[in-house]
Structures are given as C-alpha cells and as structure tokens.
Phi, psi and omega in degrees: 000138178262119184228155178275133179287123179253338186277139171242126181274149179281166177304316182300316181296322180287315180300328181296333183265354180268146174299144183307322180291320178293319178300315181294320179298315182297315180298328180282346184243341183223146179287318182201181181271148175285170181299316180299320179294322179296331185264350189236326191301314182296318181292324175297318177301324181277000175088017179273145173288136185221134170250120180254119179243114179200162183296160176301138179086015183256012175088023181297318185298314179293328175303316182288321191269338192299311181290331177292313177299322179297317180293318178296324177296319178299316179294319181295319180297323180275004182058039181245014181279113182274165176277066181215163179275127178256331183223135174245123175255127183238129174226157182283347184237137176297323180298323179290322175301312181298321181294317180296319180301318178289322182294335179283344180301317186298305180294319183294317179289323179296319179292322177296323179296319178293320180291335181077018179199165176285130179264337176075024176281118187256141171225139182217153176263132176231105178224188176295344178278345186293131183289162179297324178297314180294325178295317179295318179297320181293329180289323179283316179232087185289155177284153173281331174242112180262124182251121189207186177244165180302320183293318180291323178301317181297327178289317181296328182290341178249006175276112189307319184280316186286329182298335175296331180283350183265000188285354177253011182300128179245337184225141170229124178252126175248107182271153181049044187297334180296335181277354180250338193295337187243024182217180185293329177297323179292320177300316178299317180296319178303317179296320180295319180294323178290324176296319178296317179297323178295329185276319188247352186089193182293142173221162181281126180255129181235120178252137177241127188218149167290171179297117185209154180224150357276130183296331180299322180289322177295321178296319177298319178298319181296311189270338180071187183251146175231111186054044174084356180240143178299140174295162180296144179203136173262134177258118176256110183247119179241114181244125168207148184275124175269140181290125180240145173244094187243135181216137174264119185243130171252124187293338179228165183292319181228099185288342182284315186264346182287142179302143183302317180299322180291322177298314180296318180299314181293323180296313181290331175294317178295316178301312181301317180298317180293320180298317183289340179280347186232160181289313178222138182232134173256126178246128179252136178241170182279336185222164177293321178294325177296323177300310181296325180295318180294316178300313181300313184292322177296318178294320183288317185280331183228065185297337179282349185247330187234132176209184186294348180275339186230003176222136180217154173263156176215112174203170191289345179277348178282158179293159179301321182296317180293320179294317179296322178298316179296317180297315182293317180291326176296314181293327180277358178075024183268349181254139175283323183208140173235131179251127186224159173271264177241001189286351177236020191278349183242157173076000000 
C-alpha cells in the first residue's frame, strides 16, 4: 500500500538507530535533523520503501544515505563487511554521480576519524566513462556503495561475473526520479529493478524527487508491482517555498524585426553584464553546439574578461576528463562561468 508519511521522529528516536560513530559525526556537523530526515531515516533503517519529495538543497541525499552508512559502519566494526555491493545509487546524470561520490567523502572520512581506524567502506562510480582498468579493479574489489546510471546498471545485471557481486544488495536509491518516471529511460530502469529483485529478493527502495505531482504515481514507478499490486511505500512530502529572483529578459525591444547581428550583440552584452554582477554563473543552452558557440563568442567579444582559466563548456560530447575538470572547478568556485546543455541541469 502506498501511504503518506505523517509521523515525525524525534532526535532521540533517530539517534537511537544510528551507530555511535555515525551519531557523533552527525552531531558534530549538524544542529538537528531536517523535516525530511525526521520522517524517513528511521523507516529506511527498518527496511521500508520510501519516496522523499522536497526541494533541492533540503538534505534529501543525506536522508537516503545516513541509515545505510550507519549499517555499513556496524558491519565494518564487527569485521563482517564482505567484498560485495550493499547499496546501489542511481541517477540520470553522470555529473550527479560524480558529485555524490565526492559528497560521500565527508561522512565516511569523518566517521573513520571518530573511530580512530580505517573502516574500509568503499564507494565507486561506474558509468560509461569508467576506464577498463577501473572496471577490472571493481570486479576484484567491488564497492560497498555502487554509484551508477540506469543504462550501466542494466549492463551490470547481465555481466556474468559482476552480477555475482550484486547478490547482497539491500538498498537501491533512485535520485531525481521525477526525471525518469515518464520516459523510456524510466521504463528501462523499472525492468532492471525487477530483474535485480528476481536475483536478490526484496530490497529497500528509496526515491528522491523534486516537488512533483502526482506523487502516488511516482511512488508506484519506484516500487513496481508484486503479483499485480504496488509494493508498500511511504511518501515523505516536504513543501516550502524557496525565494527566487526570476526575470525574463529580451535583449532588444522588438526581437522579430531587429537585425540578427544586433540581437546577438545585445544578447551577449546582457549576458556579460549578468556574469560580471555575480561570482559564478551557469548558462544553459538548447544544444551542445549552442554551448560551444556561447563560450566562443564570450571569449571573442570580451577577451579581457574570459579565457580558458575562468570559462568552460560542459556537455556529453566532451571527454570525461574535461567534464570532471569543469565540475570540480565549478564546485571549488574557480570558474566565473560554465555553459552547459542539459548535462548539469539536475541536482
């Protein structure tokens, strides 16, 4: 049955289910739990399927991972952590996969510091960008947390050697699930999840979504059907309005009759002004060629302001190394502007 979560757990109730090292790490980094965390962490710990819907930046990722990290820490302390995958994290974008992999460094290293020893909890990204060397290494020593995309998961499920490493999977997290629920990629993912369930039995499904409706349909997509009926799922819906400063700008008074060159000149003048008013600017275009065109024109028209050190493109036709460089420099605040197609649109 798909039901809306009404219960909110207290700090004490949540701390009681966390490993002491995880509890200490959380207390040292956060004052208290967010609303989504209060409504989901305990139920995830108890093995219930949960769909968390809340705005970006509201702590959804930690909501999904905290009880999982706690369980892995418990296994590591007891020296019972096997060389198998326990959790699969799936996102529609490689850039989001890379970001999550880096974001897990902080809790895992922090918990090890509190423990005073290496726990050996491994997390790795496996996508189409992963080198053959890394794939071979992953087969010999698999990650406990596998970070991947829907397409790569479907390949791993039919890989004779690697699928053996998936037989201990207990958790599957589907991030930005709203972007998959209504298209062919989502259909493909549903088949992969059912194939995984056939192989390993029931596992806890955790969906993370932006505010979207109807949530009941997204929850059905997440949990799938068992003998014709949707599996049980709790819906955690957190709604609050984030302050936005949104403006529609036309670079010229009449875009229909104005000469194309004048429209382009005015557009880049407006872009340049907005970029200089802010520390970092993300520009989205409709196509990969449009991305390269904007980067080229900004460099050409304003050479004193833009060069290879402070402006970069990001799209799927670029090499993995260039995309990772853009993501890392963007996160570190070293770039003035990043121009992207759709490869940075989520998370």
